C-alpha positions in Angstrom: -10.2 8.8 -5.7 -11.4 6.0 -8.0 -10.7 5.0 -11.6 -12.3 2.8 -14.2 -9.4 1.5 -16.2 -9.7 -0.3 -19.6 -7.1 -1.3 -22.1 -4.0 -1.4 -19.9 -2.1 -4.4 -18.6 -2.8 -5.9 -15.2 0.7 -5.0 -14.2 0.1 -1.3 -15.0 -3.1 -1.4 -12.9 -1.2 -2.8 -9.9 1.6 -0.2 -10.4 -0.9 2.6 -10.5 -2.7 1.3 -7.4 0.6 0.9 -5.5 1.7 4.4 -6.3 -1.7 5.8 -5.0 -2.0 3.5 -2.0 -5.2 2.2 -3.6 -6.9 -1.1 -3.7 -8.0 -2.9 -6.9 -11.6 -4.0 -7.3 -11.9 -6.3 -10.3 -13.8 -9.1 -12.0 -10.6 -10.2 -13.7 -9.4 -13.6 -12.5 -5.9 -12.9 -13.7 -5.2 -10.9 -10.6 -5.4 -14.0 -8.5 -2.6 -15.6 -10.6 -0.6 -12.4 -10.4 -1.0 -12.3 -6.6 -0.1 -16.0 -5.9 1.6 -17.6 -8.8 3.8 -14.7 -9.8 3.8 -12.8 -6.5 3.4 -9.5 -8.3 0.5 -8.0 -6.3 1.8 -5.2 -4.2 -1.7 -4.0 -3.3 -4.9 -5.4 -1.9 -7.2 -6.9 -4.6 -10.9 -7.4 -4.2 -12.1 -9.9 -6.7 -15.9 -9.9 -7.4 -17.2 -13.3 -8.5 -20.9 -13.3 -9.5 -23.7 -13.9 -12.0 -25.6 -10.8 -13.2 -28.7 -11.8 -11.1 -26.5 -11.7 -8.0 -25.4 -8.1 -8.5 -27.5 -6.6 -5.7 -26.1 -9.0 -3.1 -22.5 -8.5 -4.4 -22.9 -4.7 -3.9 -24.0 -5.4 -0.3 -21.1 -7.7 0.3 -18.6 -5.3 -1.2 -19.9 -2.6 1.1 -19.5 -5.0 4.0 -15.9 -5.6 3.0 -15.2 -1.9 2.9 -16.9 -1.2 6.3 -15.6 -4.3 8.2 -12.1 -4.9 6.8 -10.7 -1.5 5.6 -8.9 -1.2 9.0 -6.7 -4.2 8.3 -3.1 -3.5 7.6 -1.2 -5.5 5.0 -2.0 -6.8 1.5 -4.9 -9.2 0.9 -6.7 -11.0 -1.9 -10.4 -10.8 -1.1 -12.9 -12.8 -3.0 -16.5 -11.6 -2.8 -19.3 -13.8 -3.9 -23.0 -13.7 -3.2 -22.7 -16.2 -0.4 -19.2 -15.5 1.2 -16.3 -13.3 1.6 -12.9 -15.0 1.7 -9.7 -13.1 2.7 -6.2 -14.3 2.1 -3.0 -12.6 2.9 -0.7 -11.9 0.0 
């Protein structure tokens, strides 16, 4: 199942993902602050950081994250850029 969610707070998004055992894929930098400064993230967050011209590479890297890292247990904050994938435990 997947959702495109607009117009709700980040906290509601996290709560919905937690209830459904889902991950959050976002372009919203606020999720990093929630995860680390406020320790509110109860789910894995994949943060996509890119410029529009990099979108094809970002799509490939996101697919790589799904294929190579979906077996990991725990909660992570994963940053996907056009040149790297960074994984931090929450």
